[in-house]
MMTF fields as JSON, N, C-alpha, C and O atoms, coordinates in Angstrom:
{
  "mmtfVersion": "1.0.0",
  "mmtfProducer": "UNKNOWN",
  "numBonds": 375,
  "numAtoms": 376,
  "numGroups": 94,
  "numChains": 1,
  "numModels": 1,
  "chainsPerModel": [1],
  "groupsPerChain": [94],
  "chainIdList": ["A"],
  "bondAtomList": [4, 2, 8, 6, 12, 10, 16, 14, 20, 18, 24, 22, 28, 26, 32, 30, 36, 34, 40, 38, 44, 42, 48, 46, 52, 50, 56, 54, 60, 58, 64, 62, 68, 66, 72, 70, 76, 74, 80, 78, 84, 82, 88, 86, 92, 90, 96, 94, 100, 98, 104, 102, 108, 106, 112, 110, 116, 114, 120, 118, 124, 122, 128, 126, 132, 130, 136, 134, 140, 138, 144, 142, 148, 146, 152, 150, 156, 154, 160, 158, 164, 162, 168, 166, 172, 170, 176, 174, 180, 178, 184, 182, 188, 186, 192, 190, 196, 194, 200, 198, 204, 202, 208, 206, 212, 210, 216, 214, 220, 218, 224, 222, 228, 226, 232, 230, 236, 234, 240, 238, 244, 242, 248, 246, 252, 250, 256, 254, 260, 258, 264, 262, 268, 266, 272, 270, 276, 274, 280, 278, 284, 282, 288, 286, 292, 290, 296, 294, 300, 298, 304, 302, 308, 306, 312, 310, 316, 314, 320, 318, 324, 322, 328, 326, 332, 330, 336, 334, 340, 338, 344, 342, 348, 346, 352, 350, 356, 354, 360, 358, 364, 362, 368, 366, 372, 370],
  "bondOrderList": [1, 1, 1, 1, 1, 1, 1, 1, 1, 1, 1, 1, 1, 1, 1, 1, 1, 1, 1, 1, 1, 1, 1, 1, 1, 1, 1, 1, 1, 1, 1, 1, 1, 1, 1, 1, 1, 1, 1, 1, 1, 1, 1, 1, 1, 1, 1, 1, 1, 1, 1, 1, 1, 1, 1, 1, 1, 1, 1, 1, 1, 1, 1, 1, 1, 1, 1, 1, 1, 1, 1, 1, 1, 1, 1, 1, 1, 1, 1, 1, 1, 1, 1, 1, 1, 1, 1, 1, 1, 1, 1, 1, 1],
  "groupList": [{"groupName": "MET", "atomNameList": ["N", "CA", "C", "O"], "elementList": ["N", "C", "C", "O"], "formalChargeList": [0, 0, 0, 0], "bondAtomList": [1, 0, 2, 1, 3, 2], "bondOrderList": [1, 1, 2], "singleLetterCode": "M", "chemCompType": "L-PEPTIDE LINKING"}, {"groupName": "PRO", "atomNameList": ["N", "CA", "C", "O"], "elementList": ["N", "C", "C", "O"], "formalChargeList": [0, 0, 0, 0], "bondAtomList": [1, 0, 2, 1, 3, 2], "bondOrderList": [1, 1, 2], "singleLetterCode": "P", "chemCompType": "L-PEPTIDE LINKING"}, {"groupName": "GLN", "atomNameList": ["N", "CA", "C", "O"], "elementList": ["N", "C", "C", "O"], "formalChargeList": [0, 0, 0, 0], "bondAtomList": [1, 0, 2, 1, 3, 2], "bondOrderList": [1, 1, 2], "singleLetterCode": "Q", "chemCompType": "L-PEPTIDE LINKING"}, {"groupName": "TYR", "atomNameList": ["N", "CA", "C", "O"], "elementList": ["N", "C", "C", "O"], "formalChargeList": [0, 0, 0, 0], "bondAtomList": [1, 0, 2, 1, 3, 2], "bondOrderList": [1, 1, 2], "singleLetterCode": "Y", "chemCompType": "L-PEPTIDE LINKING"}, {"groupName": "THR", "atomNameList": ["N", "CA", "C", "O"], "elementList": ["N", "C", "C", "O"], "formalChargeList": [0, 0, 0, 0], "bondAtomList": [1, 0, 2, 1, 3, 2], "bondOrderList": [1, 1, 2], "singleLetterCode": "T", "chemCompType": "L-PEPTIDE LINKING"}, {"groupName": "ILE", "atomNameList": ["N", "CA", "C", "O"], "elementList": ["N", "C", "C", "O"], "formalChargeList": [0, 0, 0, 0], "bondAtomList": [1, 0, 2, 1, 3, 2], "bondOrderList": [1, 1, 2], "singleLetterCode": "I", "chemCompType": "L-PEPTIDE LINKING"}, {"groupName": "HIS", "atomNameList": ["N", "CA", "C", "O"], "elementList": ["N", "C", "C", "O"], "formalChargeList": [0, 0, 0, 0], "bondAtomList": [1, 0, 2, 1, 3, 2], "bondOrderList": [1, 1, 2], "singleLetterCode": "H", "chemCompType": "L-PEPTIDE LINKING"}, {"groupName": "ARG", "atomNameList": ["N", "CA", "C", "O"], "elementList": ["N", "C", "C", "O"], "formalChargeList": [0, 0, 0, 0], "bondAtomList": [1, 0, 2, 1, 3, 2], "bondOrderList": [1, 1, 2], "singleLetterCode": "R", "chemCompType": "L-PEPTIDE LINKING"}, {"groupName": "ALA", "atomNameList": ["N", "CA", "C", "O"], "elementList": ["N", "C", "C", "O"], "formalChargeList": [0, 0, 0, 0], "bondAtomList": [1, 0, 2, 1, 3, 2], "bondOrderList": [1, 1, 2], "singleLetterCode": "A", "chemCompType": "L-PEPTIDE LINKING"}, {"groupName": "GLY", "atomNameList": ["N", "CA", "C", "O"], "elementList": ["N", "C", "C", "O"], "formalChargeList": [0, 0, 0, 0], "bondAtomList": [1, 0, 2, 1, 3, 2], "bondOrderList": [1, 1, 2], "singleLetterCode": "G", "chemCompType": "PEPTIDE LINKING"}, {"groupName": "LEU", "atomNameList": ["N", "CA", "C", "O"], "elementList": ["N", "C", "C", "O"], "formalChargeList": [0, 0, 0, 0], "bondAtomList": [1, 0, 2, 1, 3, 2], "bondOrderList": [1, 1, 2], "singleLetterCode": "L", "chemCompType": "L-PEPTIDE LINKING"}, {"groupName": "LYS", "atomNameList": ["N", "CA", "C", "O"], "elementList": ["N", "C", "C", "O"], "formalChargeList": [0, 0, 0, 0], "bondAtomList": [1, 0, 2, 1, 3, 2], "bondOrderList": [1, 1, 2], "singleLetterCode": "K", "chemCompType": "L-PEPTIDE LINKING"}, {"groupName": "GLU", "atomNameList": ["N", "CA", "C", "O"], "elementList": ["N", "C", "C", "O"], "formalChargeList": [0, 0, 0, 0], "bondAtomList": [1, 0, 2, 1, 3, 2], "bondOrderList": [1, 1, 2], "singleLetterCode": "E", "chemCompType": "L-PEPTIDE LINKING"}, {"groupName": "TRP", "atomNameList": ["N", "CA", "C", "O"], "elementList": ["N", "C", "C", "O"], "formalChargeList": [0, 0, 0, 0], "bondAtomList": [1, 0, 2, 1, 3, 2], "bondOrderList": [1, 1, 2], "singleLetterCode": "W", "chemCompType": "L-PEPTIDE LINKING"}, {"groupName": "ASN", "atomNameList": ["N", "CA", "C", "O"], "elementList": ["N", "C", "C", "O"], "formalChargeList": [0, 0, 0, 0], "bondAtomList": [1, 0, 2, 1, 3, 2], "bondOrderList": [1, 1, 2], "singleLetterCode": "N", "chemCompType": "L-PEPTIDE LINKING"}, {"groupName": "VAL", "atomNameList": ["N", "CA", "C", "O"], "elementList": ["N", "C", "C", "O"], "formalChargeList": [0, 0, 0, 0], "bondAtomList": [1, 0, 2, 1, 3, 2], "bondOrderList": [1, 1, 2], "singleLetterCode": "V", "chemCompType": "L-PEPTIDE LINKING"}, {"groupName": "SER", "atomNameList": ["N", "CA", "C", "O"], "elementList": ["N", "C", "C", "O"], "formalChargeList": [0, 0, 0, 0], "bondAtomList": [1, 0, 2, 1, 3, 2], "bondOrderList": [1, 1, 2], "singleLetterCode": "S", "chemCompType": "L-PEPTIDE LINKING"}, {"groupName": "PHE", "atomNameList": ["N", "CA", "C", "O"], "elementList": ["N", "C", "C", "O"], "formalChargeList": [0, 0, 0, 0], "bondAtomList": [1, 0, 2, 1, 3, 2], "bondOrderList": [1, 1, 2], "singleLetterCode": "F", "chemCompType": "L-PEPTIDE LINKING"}, {"groupName": "ASP", "atomNameList": ["N", "CA", "C", "O"], "elementList": ["N", "C", "C", "O"], "formalChargeList": [0, 0, 0, 0], "bondAtomList": [1, 0, 2, 1, 3, 2], "bondOrderList": [1, 1, 2], "singleLetterCode": "D", "chemCompType": "L-PEPTIDE LINKING"}],
  "groupTypeList": [0, 1, 2, 3, 0, 4, 5, 6, 7, 8, 1, 9, 10, 10, 11, 12, 2, 13, 8, 12, 14, 8, 15, 16, 5, 6, 8, 8, 4, 6, 8, 7, 17, 15, 2, 8, 6, 15, 14, 10, 8, 8, 9, 17, 5, 17, 4, 5, 3, 12, 8, 18, 4, 12, 8, 11, 10, 5, 12, 2, 17, 12, 12, 10, 9, 10, 1, 3, 18, 12, 5, 6, 12, 5, 2, 17, 16, 2, 16, 13, 1, 12, 0, 15, 2, 0, 10, 4, 6, 0, 9, 7, 10, 16],
  "groupIdList": [1, 2, 3, 4, 5, 6, 7, 8, 9, 10, 11, 12, 13, 14, 15, 16, 17, 18, 19, 20, 21, 22, 23, 24, 25, 26, 27, 28, 29, 30, 31, 32, 33, 34, 35, 36, 37, 38, 39, 40, 41, 42, 43, 44, 45, 46, 47, 48, 49, 50, 51, 52, 53, 54, 55, 56, 57, 58, 59, 60, 61, 62, 63, 64, 65, 66, 67, 68, 69, 70, 71, 72, 73, 74, 75, 76, 77, 78, 79, 80, 81, 82, 83, 84, 85, 86, 87, 88, 89, 90, 91, 92, 93, 94],
  "secStructList": [7, 7, 3, 3, 3, 3, 3, 3, 3, 7, 6, 6, 7, 7, 2, 2, 2, 2, 2, 2, 2, 2, 2, 2, 2, 2, 6, 7, 1, 1, 3, 3, 3, 3, 3, 3, 3, 3, 3, 6, 6, 6, 6, 3, 3, 3, 3, 3, 3, 3, 3, 1, 1, 2, 2, 2, 2, 2, 2, 2, 2, 2, 2, 2, 6, 7, 7, 7, 1, 3, 3, 3, 3, 7, 7, 7, 7, 7, 7, 2, 2, 2, 2, 2, 2, 2, 2, 2, 2, 6, 6, 1, 7, 7],
  "xCoordList": [0.85, 0.0, 0.897, 1.872, 0.59, 1.416, 1.457, 0.498, 2.587, 2.729, 2.864, 3.393, 2.375, 2.4, 2.972, 2.666, 3.816, 4.28, 3.431, 3.131, 3.054, 2.214, 2.819, 3.466, 2.598, 3.051, 1.815, 0.964, 1.757, 0.671, 1.312, 2.293, 0.763, 1.214, 0.049, -1.047, 0.317, -0.733, -0.163, 0.051, 0.085, 0.624, -0.29, -1.511, 0.309, -0.46, -1.052, -1.764, -0.777, -1.298, -0.722, 0.485, -1.586, -1.17, -1.091, -1.775, -0.257, -0.11, -1.46, -1.752, -2.269, -3.587, -4.495, -5.27, -4.402, -5.192, -4.736, -5.553, -3.425, -2.884, -3.486, -3.927, -3.501, -4.038, -5.522, -5.984, -6.276, -7.709, -7.936, -8.828, -7.147, -7.28, -6.878, -7.332, -6.026, -5.524, -6.642, -6.542, -7.693, -8.807, -9.429, -9.651, -9.708, -10.298, -9.331, -9.724, -8.077, -7.064, -6.939, -6.8, -6.987, -6.881, -8.063, -7.906, -9.233, -10.449, -10.66, -11.658, -9.759, -9.917, -10.076, -9.522, -10.846, -11.125, -10.516, -10.353, -10.173, -9.666, -8.141, -7.565, -7.497, -6.035, -5.562, -6.256, -4.376, -3.828, -2.638, -1.665, -2.732, -1.639, -0.47, -0.667, 0.749, 1.944, 2.829, 3.236, 3.133, 4.052, 3.912, 3.478, 4.292, 4.311, 5.593, 6.13, 6.066, 7.177, 6.616, 6.183, 6.624, 5.917, 6.831, 7.579, 6.762, 7.4, 6.287, 5.892, 5.785, 4.659, 5.019, 4.197, 6.239, 6.641, 6.565, 6.174, 6.939, 6.905, 5.558, 5.281, 4.725, 3.457, 3.651, 2.871, 4.694, 5.044, 4.825, 5.316, 4.077, 3.774, 4.092, 3.621, 4.893, 5.244, 4.717, 5.09, 3.857, 3.279, 3.499, 3.757, 3.391, 3.405, 2.071, 1.656, 1.414, 0.155, 0.251, 1.018, -0.532, -0.738, -2.17, -3.098, -2.339, -3.67, -3.604, -2.544, -4.732, -4.771, -4.39, -3.702, -4.845, -4.55, -4.426, -4.861, -3.832, -3.765, -5.177, -5.443, -6.072, -7.457, -8.117, -8.877, -7.834, -8.393, -7.834, -8.558, -6.562, -5.96, -6.61, -6.945, -6.784, -7.432, -8.857, -9.3, -9.563, -10.918, -10.905, -11.776, -9.908, -9.804, -9.559, -10.202, -8.639, -8.359, -9.607, -9.882, -10.361, -11.576, -12.611, -13.255, -12.774, -13.719, -13.322, -14.179, -12.012, -11.526, -11.41, -11.226, -11.518, -11.335, -9.884, -9.602, -8.961, -7.534, -6.976, -6.866, -6.632, -6.03, -4.611, -3.923, -4.192, -2.832, -2.283, -3.033, -0.964, -0.305, 0.269, 0.237, 0.795, 1.408, 1.188, 1.129, 1.066, 1.025, 1.924, 1.834, 2.798, 3.695, 3.774, 3.931, 3.666, 3.839, 5.313, 6.199, 5.553, 6.924, 7.381, 6.736, 8.492, 9.036, 9.902, 9.881, 10.655, 11.407, 11.794, 11.783, 12.135, 12.657, 13.927, 14.139, 14.758, 16.035, 16.484, 16.48, 16.864, 17.398, 18.907, 19.515, 19.494, 20.953, 21.678, 22.576, 21.319, 22.007, 21.86, 22.794, 20.7, 20.496, 21.353, 21.844, 21.539, 22.392, 23.843, 24.541, 24.292, 25.667, 25.868, 26.891, 24.89, 24.988, 25.056, 25.858, 24.237, 24.235, 25.589, 26.157, 26.101, 27.386, 28.53, 29.455, 28.478, 29.488, 29.441, 30.475, 28.236, 28.067, 28.56, 29.076, 28.397, 28.838, 30.341, 30.889, 31.0, 32.427, 32.764, 33.911, 31.765, 31.985, 32.424, 32.927, 32.229, 32.692, 33.477, 33.216, 34.42, 35.186, 34.916, 35.471],
  "yCoordList": [-1.175, 0.0, 1.24, 1.291, 2.218, 3.424, 4.151, 4.136, 4.778, 5.615, 7.065, 7.37, 7.949, 9.379, 10.118, 9.799, 11.12, 12.009, 13.264, 13.77, 13.751, 14.936, 15.961, 15.621, 17.208, 18.312, 19.094, 19.46, 19.331, 20.103, 21.208, 20.975, 22.389, 23.481, 23.828, 24.161, 23.74, 23.971, 24.798, 24.276, 26.075, 26.918, 26.897, 27.007, 26.758, 26.763, 25.424, 25.332, 24.378, 23.047, 22.583, 22.658, 22.113, 21.607, 20.084, 19.431, 19.538, 18.086, 17.426, 16.342, 18.073, 17.542, 17.499, 16.557, 18.509, 18.52, 17.406, 16.755, 17.193, 16.101, 14.779, 13.966, 14.57, 13.328, 13.181, 12.077, 14.271, 14.217, 13.798, 12.997, 14.323, 13.979, 12.539, 11.943, 11.986, 10.627, 9.597, 8.619, 9.794, 8.837, 8.729, 7.626, 9.859, 9.86, 9.315, 8.567, 9.689, 9.218, 7.705, 7.031, 7.172, 5.718, 4.989, 3.879, 5.596, 4.956, 5.186, 4.721, 5.883, 6.231, 4.984, 3.927, 5.131, 3.985, 4.087, 3.063, 5.289, 5.463, 5.494, 5.295, 5.743, 5.828, 5.359, 5.52, 4.779, 4.268, 5.118, 5.257, 5.682, 6.443, 5.503, 4.406, 5.924, 5.121, 5.77, 5.111, 7.058, 7.712, 9.223, 9.757, 9.901, 11.362, 11.85, 11.221, 12.969, 13.713, 15.107, 15.777, 15.544, 16.768, 17.717, 17.305, 18.987, 20.05, 21.009, 21.876, 20.842, 21.655, 23.138, 23.988, 23.455, 24.857, 25.573, 26.739, 24.874, 25.459, 25.22, 25.805, 24.358, 24.018, 23.244, 23.386, 22.419, 21.681, 20.194, 19.625, 19.571, 18.143, 17.485, 17.916, 16.442, 15.638, 14.234, 13.617, 13.722, 12.403, 11.482, 11.921, 10.209, 9.164, 8.424, 8.011, 8.266, 7.531, 6.515, 6.691, 5.459, 4.516, 4.699, 4.828, 4.708, 4.814, 4.259, 4.245, 3.808, 3.274, 4.34, 4.057, 5.569, 6.676, 7.963, 8.031, 8.974, 10.283, 10.827, 11.475, 10.56, 11.018, 10.431, 11.12, 9.172, 8.533, 9.191, 9.379, 9.536, 10.216, 11.587, 11.968, 12.316, 13.629, 13.477, 14.26, 12.468, 12.201, 11.965, 12.455, 11.209, 10.945, 12.231, 12.468, 13.058, 14.32, 15.199, 15.838, 15.231, 16.046, 15.531, 16.324, 14.211, 13.633, 13.955, 14.201, 13.953, 14.221, 15.714, 16.111, 16.531, 17.965, 18.325, 19.288, 17.545, 17.791, 18.577, 18.038, 19.819, 20.585, 20.088, 19.614, 20.201, 19.799, 20.846, 21.548, 20.932, 21.885, 21.202, 21.753, 20.0, 19.272, 17.784, 17.272, 17.09, 15.625, 15.194, 15.724, 14.219, 13.692, 12.177, 11.662, 11.471, 10.022, 9.712, 10.359, 8.726, 8.315, 7.344, 6.324, 7.662, 6.778, 5.684, 4.541, 6.032, 5.027, 5.62, 6.837, 4.745, 5.185, 4.388, 3.314, 4.934, 4.281, 4.596, 5.751, 3.566, 3.734, 3.958, 3.782, 4.341, 4.52, 3.22, 3.256, 2.07, 0.826, 0.493, -0.015, 0.778, 0.525, 1.459, 1.057, 2.699, 3.627, 3.166, 3.206, 2.732, 2.239, 1.025, 0.909, 0.12, -1.07, -0.671, -1.225, 0.267, 0.721, 1.329, 1.008, 2.199, 2.851, 1.846, 1.97, 0.868, -0.182, -0.979, -1.249, -1.35, -2.11, -1.329, -1.911, 0.004, 0.862, 1.14, 1.786, 0.654, 0.905, 2.286, 2.726, 2.975, 4.326, 4.303, 5.297, 3.162, 2.941, 1.661, 0.73, 1.614, 0.36, -0.302, -1.364],
  "zCoordList": [0.0, 0.0, 0.0, 0.75, -0.813, -0.86, 0.482, 1.253, 0.728, 1.916, 1.487, 0.418, 2.342, 2.069, 3.265, 4.414, 2.978, 4.024, 3.945, 2.864, 5.112, 5.152, 6.088, 7.078, 5.761, 6.607, 7.029, 6.219, 8.33, 8.918, 9.748, 10.454, 9.662, 10.523, 11.441, 10.99, 12.732, 13.728, 14.872, 15.966, 14.633, 15.701, 16.925, 16.807, 18.071, 19.31, 19.693, 20.694, 18.919, 19.246, 20.581, 20.81, 21.439, 22.743, 22.707, 21.918, 23.562, 23.632, 23.942, 23.437, 24.76, 25.102, 23.869, 23.703, 23.011, 21.777, 20.843, 20.192, 20.784, 19.981, 20.453, 19.64, 21.766, 22.336, 22.033, 21.745, 22.092, 21.776, 20.325, 20.047, 19.408, 17.991, 17.703, 16.726, 18.556, 18.326, 18.277, 17.537, 19.043, 19.061, 17.669, 17.171, 17.049, 15.701, 14.663, 13.768, 14.788, 13.833, 13.917, 12.896, 15.13, 15.326, 14.701, 14.192, 14.734, 14.214, 12.723, 12.172, 12.063, 10.648, 9.781, 10.081, 8.697, 7.829, 6.433, 5.769, 5.968, 4.607, 4.527, 3.458, 5.659, 5.691, 7.059, 8.063, 7.079, 8.335, 8.75, 8.008, 9.944, 10.525, 10.796, 11.318, 10.446, 10.686, 11.741, 12.698, 11.576, 12.504, 12.401, 11.381, 13.487, 13.487, 14.136, 15.049, 13.652, 14.249, 14.491, 13.554, 15.743, 16.116, 16.874, 17.762, 16.513, 17.273, 17.666, 16.886, 18.893, 19.342, 19.4, 19.057, 19.83, 19.949, 18.603, 18.534, 17.539, 16.196, 15.503, 14.456, 16.093, 15.456, 14.173, 13.231, 14.13, 12.909, 13.142, 14.117, 12.228, 12.335, 11.003, 9.951, 11.066, 9.897, 10.165, 11.163, 9.291, 9.517, 8.328, 7.207, 8.607, 7.582, 7.683, 8.766, 6.545, 6.455, 5.326, 4.379, 5.44, 4.345, 3.855, 4.654, 2.541, 1.939, 0.528, -0.097, 0.04, -1.322, -2.344, -3.325, -2.103, -3.011, -2.2, -1.05, -2.81, -2.168, -1.94, -0.928, -2.882, -2.743, -1.496, -0.816, -1.194, 0.005, 1.267, 2.245, 1.244, 2.393, 2.583, 3.705, 1.502, 1.582, 2.117, 2.958, 1.624, 2.114, 3.623, 4.343, 4.097, 5.528, 6.309, 7.332, 5.835, 6.507, 6.554, 7.569, 5.455, 5.419, 6.418, 7.104, 6.505, 7.466, 8.9, 9.749, 9.165, 10.521, 10.819, 11.969, 9.784, 9.978, 10.257, 10.97, 9.69, 9.886, 8.702, 7.6, 8.912, 7.818, 7.547, 8.451, 6.306, 5.935, 4.977, 4.298, 4.937, 4.045, 2.816, 1.716, 3.009, 1.892, 2.062, 3.18, 0.925, 0.88, -0.268, -1.376, 0.012, -1.021, -0.872, 0.235, -1.989, -1.94, -1.694, -2.252, -0.862, -0.559, -1.631, -1.872, -2.271, -3.3, -2.687, -3.143, -1.665, -0.917, 0.422, 0.608, 1.349, 2.637, 2.912, 2.35, 3.78, 4.035, 5.458, 5.884, 6.173, 7.522, 7.446, 6.39, 8.552, 8.605, 8.233, 7.392, 8.832, 8.442, 6.952, 6.333, 6.387, 4.959, 4.111, 3.056, 4.56, 3.835, 3.873, 2.859, 5.038, 5.166, 4.269, 3.595, 4.26, 3.409, 1.933, 1.182, 1.518, 0.132, -0.227, -1.271, 0.628, 0.342, 0.332, -0.471, 1.201, 1.231, -0.073, -0.684, -0.488, -1.731, -2.943, -3.897, -2.901, -4.013, -3.959, -4.852, -2.917, -2.78, -2.253, -2.34, -1.703, -1.162, 0.3, 0.823, 0.95, 2.322, 2.372, 1.611, 3.248, 3.376, 4.702, 4.986]
}
């Protein structure tokens, strides 16, 4: 299933508000929440979702009343160990 990274800007968002929204996000039917990286002080939220299509993710956000600034399909992801393995295989690391 495709994954999407999303950016949300929510200045003034409180940790308690985040927790309140989590109930609806957990119960979502059109997209599955995977992970979030949040900076409450900056009001910046970066999330990863799985959905059949970007349209389904947008539909989910609209149903939940979650505004978003950007949505991008993830083409690939890579962990630090995977990067080291790739560079080693390419002969860039010894």
